[in-house]
N, C-alpha and C positions, 0 to 999 in steps of 0.2 A: 503344483501349480504350473501350468503350461507357459511357454515363452510368450512374453507380451509383444515383442517387436516382430512384425512380419517382414521387416526390411532391415538389413545391416548395412551401415555406411560409415566409414571411418577415413578421414583425410587428415594427414599430419606431416609436419616437417621434422626430420630426425637426422642425427649424426650418422656417419658411415659405420659406426659400431652398433647402431640400432637404438641409441638413446633418443627419446622424444624431446625435441626442442619446443614445438608449438603444436597444439591440437587445433585444427581449423574447424572441423565439424565431426560430431560423433553421434550416431544413432544405433543403439541406445546411448544415452549420455554416460560418460565416465568409463568407457571401455578401458582405455589406458590414458593416464594423465601425464603432464610434463614431468620429465625426470625419470620416467620408467623406460624399460627397454621393450621394443616392439615384439621381441621374441615371446614375451609373456602373453601375447594375444593367442598363441597357437598351441595345440596339443603337443606337437613335435617342434620345439623351438629351433632345432639345429637344421631343419630343412631350409631355413632362410640363409644360412651361412654362405652357401655356394653362390647365391645371387648377390649378396651384400659385397662379396669380394670382386665382383665383376666391374668392368667399366660401364657405368650406367648412363653414358651420354645419350644412348637410345634406351627407351623404356624396355624393361624386362618383366615378365609375368609368370605366375604359376598359381596352382590351386592348393590351398591348405585347409585343414580343419581347425576351427576356432574353439577356445575354451568357453563355450556357452552350452546351455542345455541342449542336448541332442547332437553335440559336436558338428554344427553345420559346416558344409563345404563351401568355401568362399573363394573369390578371385582376389589375387594380390598383385599389385603393380608397383614397381619402384622406378624412379627416374632421377638422375642427378640434377640439382639446381645449385650451381656454384659449389660450395663446400658442404652442401646439405643434400639430403635425399627427400623427394616428395613421395609419400606413401599413400596409396589408395587401396582400401579393402572394401569389397561390397559383396552382398549376397541377397538373393530374393527368394521368397516363397511362391509369389505369383507373378506372371509376366507383366500384368497391368501396373505393378508397382515400380517397374523400371523407369517410367517417366518421373516418378517422385525422386528416384536416385539422381537422375540427371539434373532435376530442378534443385535438389539439395547441393549438388556439386557446384553448379553454376552460381547459386546464391552465395555459397561460401567463398568462391573465388572473387566475387564482386565486392566483398566487404573490404574497405580500405584498411591498410596496415596489417593485413594478414601475411603478405610476403613482400610488402613494400611496393606492390604494383599500383599503378594509377587506376582510376575508375574504369568503367566498362570498356570504353573505346580503346585504351592503351593495352588492356589485357585480352582483347578479343581473340588475337591470334593464338595465344596459349590455350584459351578455352576451346577453340575449334579443334586444336590438336588433341586435347584430352577427350573431347567428344568422339573424335574419329577412332581413338584407341578403344573406347568403350564399345563402339559399334563392332570393331573387329573381334572383340572377346565374346560377343553375343550373337554371332551370325547364325548359330543353330536355333535361336529363338525367333522364329519367323514372325510371329505376331508382335513380339516386342520390337523387332527391327522396323516394322511398319510404323508403329507408334513413335519410335525414336526418330525416324527419318522425317515424319510429319512435324515433330517438335523442332528439329533442327531447321527445317524449312521455314517454320514460323519465326524462329529466332533470326535467321538470315534476312528475312524480309521485315524484321522489326515488329512482326505481328500487325494486326489491324488496330487502328486507333480505338475502336470500341472495346476490344478485349483488354487493352492496356488500362483503360479507364475503369474497367470492372474489377481490377485486382489491386489489392494493397501492395505497394511496391516493395515493402520490407518482407512480408511473410508469404506473399503469393496467394493469400486467402481472398475471398470476395470482399469488396467494400461493403459498408453498412447498408447503403441503399439497395445495392444489387442483392444482398442477402435477404432483405425484407421482401423484395419483389419475388425472388425465387422461392422463398419459404412460403409466401402466400399462394404461389402457384402449386407447390407440392401439397399444401393443406387442402386446396380446392379439388385437386385431382384425386386425392386419397381420403375422401370423406369418411370412409368406413374404418380407417386405421387410426390408432392412438399415437399421439406425438407429445413430446415435451420440449421445452426450451431450457437450455442450461446456460447460465452466465458464469464465466470463469474470470476471476479478478485477482491480480497480484497485489497484496497488501504492501503499502509503503514502497511502491516501485520507484518513486522519486529518489529514495535513498540510494538505490542501485546506480542511477545515473550520476548523482552528486558524488558518491564515494568512488565508484569504479570507472566512471566515464560513460559517454553516450554509446561507444562501440560495444562495451559489455552489456549495456541495457538493450541495445538492438539485438545482440546475439541471444540474450535471454528470451526475448520475444520470438525470435525465429525458432529457437529450440523448443519453446513451449508450443508453438504452432505445430511443429513437426510431431511432438509428443501427442497432441490432441488428434492430429490427423491419423496417427497410428493406433488409435483406440480400436481394440479388436472386437468390433461389432459389425453386424450385417443386417440390413443394407448400410452402405456408408452414409454418415451424417453430412449435414450441410454446415459450413463454418464461415465465420467472419471475424476479423479483428476490427471491432466497431470503434473503439477509442484507444487512447494511448496504451493501456495495459489491460483492456477488457475484451474478452472474446465471447461470442454467442454461438451456440450450437443447436441445430434442430435435429432431434433424434427420434427414431421409432421407440416407443415405450416398450421396455423389456423388464422382466421380473428382477434380474440381478444386475441391471445396467449400472446403477449408481454405486454398488459395491465395486464393480469393475473399474468405474471411473475414479473412485476414491483411491483404490489401490494403485491404479495406473499413474495418477498424479503424485501419489506418495512415493512411488519408486523413482519418478523423475526428480523429485526434490531431494531424496536421499543421495542420489548419484551426481547431482549437479555441482560442478567444480567452481563454486563461488564461496569465498570465506565469510558468509553471513547466513543467518537462518532465514530462508525464504518462507513466506506464508502465502498460500493460495486458497481463496474461498470460492465455493461453488454454490450457486443458487439455482433451484429447480422450479419451473412453473409447469404444472400439468395442464395442457391445453384442453379446455372444456368448451369455451365459447369461441367458435370459429369466426364469429362476426367481429371479434376484437382485432384491432390492427396488430400486425406482427411487432411493430415498434413498442406497443403497449405491453405485449406479452414479454418482450425482452426487459422492459422496465420492471415488471413484476419479478422476473427471475433475478435481476440485479438487486432489487430490494431485499429478496431473500438472502442473497450473498452478503449484503451490507449488514443484515441483522446479526451476523456472527463474526463480524470483524472484531479483532481483539480477543476472541474466545479461542484459546489454543487447544481446547479439547474437541473442537468440531471443525470439520472442513466443508460439510454439505448441509444445506438447509432447504426446506421446501416452503414455497409461498403459501400463505394461509389468509383467512379473512381478516384476522387482526392486522396483518401487514397492509391489507387493502384499506382498512379504516385509517391506519396511520398515514398512508399515502394520500388519502382524501383530505385529512386534516392538514398535512404539509402543503397540499395544493391551495387550500383555503388561506393558510398562513402566507404563502408566497403571493397570492393574488391581492391581498389587502395590506401587506406590510408597509409599503411606501405611503399609501393614503393614511394609514393609522399614525405613522410618524409625523406626517404633516398636520393631522388633526390633533396631535398630542394625546392620542389614546394611551400611549405609554406613560406610566407614572413612576417616579422615583420614590421608593419607600426607604426608611432608615431603621436599622436594627442597632440597639445600644451595645456598646462594649463597656465592661465594668471592671473595677478592681475587686478581686474576690474578698479581700480582708475587710474592706470598708463599704463596698457597694457603690463607690464613687464612679460617676460616668467619666470615661477616659477617651471615648471616641464613638464613631458610628460607621456602619457599613452601608453603602448605597446599593439597593437591590431594585431591579426593574420589575414592574408589573404591567400587564397588558389587559386593560379593560376594554374589550371590543364591543361596539354598539350593537352588533348582531349576535355574536357568539358568546358574549359575557366574558368572564375572567378566563384567560388562557394561561395555563401553567407554564412557567419558565422552562420546565423540563421538556415541554412540547415545542416551544418556539426557538429557544437558544440553540439547540443542535442544528435546526434547519438554517438559522441565520449564519452559524459558523460554516456550514457546508456551502451556502450560496454567496457568502461574502458580505451580506447585509449587516452582519454583526458589527462591523466597523462604524457604519452610519449610526446604529443604535448606541454604541458605546460613546461616540462623540456627543450624542444628546445627553447621555447620563453624566459624562464628565463635565459638560457645560453647566448642567443643572446643579451638580455638586459644587462647582466653583461659585455659582450664583448664591447657593445656600451659605457657603462659608463667608462670602462677602457680607451678606445680610446679618449673619450671626456676629461677625466682628463689629459691625456698627452697633449692635445691641449688647456688646460686651459679654457675649456668651460663646466664645470661640473654643471649639474642640475640633480635632482632625476628622476628616471623612476619608474612608478608604473606598476606592472604586475598583471594579474588576477590569483586568486587561486580558482580552481573549487571546488564545494562542495565535489566531489568524491576524490579530492586530500587530503582532511582532514582525510581520513581513513588510509592514509599512516603514520604509527607511527614515521617513521624516517624523516618526512617532515622538521622539524626544522634543523636537522643535514644536510640534503641534501642542503637546501638553504644556511646555514652557510658555508658549504664546497665550494659552488660555489663562494661566496663572497671572501673567502680566496684564491681560485684559481686565481681570477681576481684582487686581491689586493684592495678590496672594503670594506668600512665600511657598516655594515648591514643597517644603516639608509639611505643609498643612494638608496636602492632597496625597494620601497614601495609595500605593498601587498594589493590588492583589493579583498575583500570577499563580496559577495552579501548579502543583507539583508535577503533574503529568506533562506539562509543557516543557519542563526541564529535561525530562527523559526523551521526549520525541524530537525536540528541536534545540538541543543543547548549544550548538555552535552559534546558530542565529540568535538565540535568546540571550546568551552570554554577552554578545556584542551590544545588543540593544540595551540590556539592563545596566551594563557598565556606563553607557552614555546617559541613561536616566539618573543613575546615582550621582554621576558627575554634575548633572544639572541640579541636584539637590533634593530629588524625590526620595521618599521612604518606600522601600520594597518589602512587601509582606508575601511570604510563601503560603498560599492557601492549600487546604486539603492535605496537609502533611500527614502521612500515615495511611492514605487511602490507596496507594499504588505501589511504587517501587522505591520507598524511602531507603536511603543508604547514608553511610558516613561521608561519602563523596558529596552528597547533596548538601550536607551541613558545612563541610570544610572548604569546598571549592567555590560554591556559588555566592555571588555578591548580594546577600539578602540582609535585612535589618530585623525582621520579626518573623516568627514561626507561628502558624495557626494549626493546632492539632485537629485533625478531622473528627467530626462527631461520631462516625462509625467506629473509629479506633477507641474513642472514649467510652461508648456504650459497651463495646466488647470487653472493656477492661473491668467492668463491674463483676464482682464475685469470681474473678479469675486472677489468682495470685501471680501467675507467670506474666500475663499481659500487664498487670499493674507494675511489675518490676521493670518491664520494657519501657512503659510510660515514664516511670521514675528516672530511668537511665537517660531518656531523651531530654527530660526537663533539666536534669543535672548537667548533661553535656551542653545544652543550649546556654545554661547559666555560665558555664566555663568559657563559652565562646561569646559572651555578652550579647546573646540573642534573646530578647523577651519572648515569652510564650503566651499565646491566647488560645484557650480551649474553646472549640466551637461545639454548639449543640448541648449546652448545659441546661437541663430541664428540671432537675430535682435538687433539693437541699443536700441529699446524700452525695450526689456527684460533686457539689461545690465543696463539701467538707473533705471529700477524698482529694480533690485538687489542691485545696489549701494545705492539707497535710503533706502533699508531695512538693510543695513550694512553687506551684504554678501561680503566677501573680494575677493573670487576667482571664476573663471568660466572656463568652457571648452565647446567647441562647434564650429560650422562652422564659427561663427563670428570671432573667434580667429585663426582658421585654421582647415582644414580637415585632416583626417589621411593621412600620406604621408610616402614614403620610407625614409630610414635613410639619404641618400645623400641630399635629398631636405630639410629635417628637419635641418640638420647641417647648410645649407646655411640660412635657416629661422631664 
């Protein structure tokens, strides 16, 4: 496999013995990390010794061969900065890439906290000196010098206002609108050529910012932008950072293009010096209808990327007609959701929870159904994910919670009081006033909080454990009963049972079905039930459909169950008779 990177650029602060203190920028990523010695970069490490021992108040340079495929010959410059040394290593295959090296160097030096310098204005003098040094080292490259001098002149005059507005200030890529305009122009002028749109998206980018800080998040975006710009394809693609962590690329269609893109991104992720597992998803839209707006093409590519989020076996997916139908359905859902809630097209159904030994009714789960006047019954599997994504789920959940509270009040008046459990979406947990909102509802309907059980899915614990723990502790302090829904469907662990403030476990129906005729899975289920009993956590098995399943659960000591065997979800009037 040939070398992926057509440009080498490495900037770091190191000790006078060569030990790296701080890596500022690295292309390719991960050449040498903090704590290593810069001698390890080169085939003959001792060639650096005579320059390291010099007084480097003034910059000193030489050319060395690097330990990369082909042993490329690169420029190496060292200069003293207090008790540290600033190291610059660069090498180019093509003269036109020299401008990218300058842009990389300047963007690195402009990042706050790299060397304690102030933003652009305060560090401008040092940047100018570094640019002058680079010009001196490349005087033999006439074409490159012309491009460099032009670039420096543009910087000295702050460039034109138009060009500044066209570029993303963090990555230097085109802004989303400029990308749309230029991509449309390319497609119009190259009507006989085949093109694709690629959407590149970082999964759970918010975790990077929350855990490692905004500076690390910005650096990841800049490094990924540099990685994509160094994609070894010809002619060069068109790029934009359209949203926080989403990039779009317009590419000429090539036979092996996406194998190259997949391997290129994979190599970037393997070498990236961040102590967490980064996931990048790529969606591809083959451009067929040139009349379609470029923004809609990008939406389709992003839809393809979204289709494999959470799927760790795939990195690239292509847009297809099924995704288009899903997109159209989502649009219909979004267009009518507010009116439907106002018209009360949403209905709250109830599914019984029963004691396995006696069949006695011990509670109910509130489940929302959407009976649309035009589209008929819309499956929760179709509209719930859309509402979670656009934030409307909180408005819908408020409606379900109020309806459940009203039912509980009416039942108490009729002396038929049993608890109702309602679902709390993962996005609901980000509302800081959630405990106060639910407590207020209970007061309005003259209810005790423990009459309204709150179901929170197991996956929410995994994805948002810190935020969720804070909210759940407040809910339990307010007197609510917390049920962990879908246990066994994802990442169940002993930590889940021992550390989280929950009152009831609901075993997922998939886990239950897989346990039939499988001795090993039955033993795992038995262990969970026994462990929950030791922790004083009641267990409700979800999805019980047959007598055989009920007999198996009874033998295991599972006290409660929910499923079609005990009753399907039904409207309130039917449930009241039930």
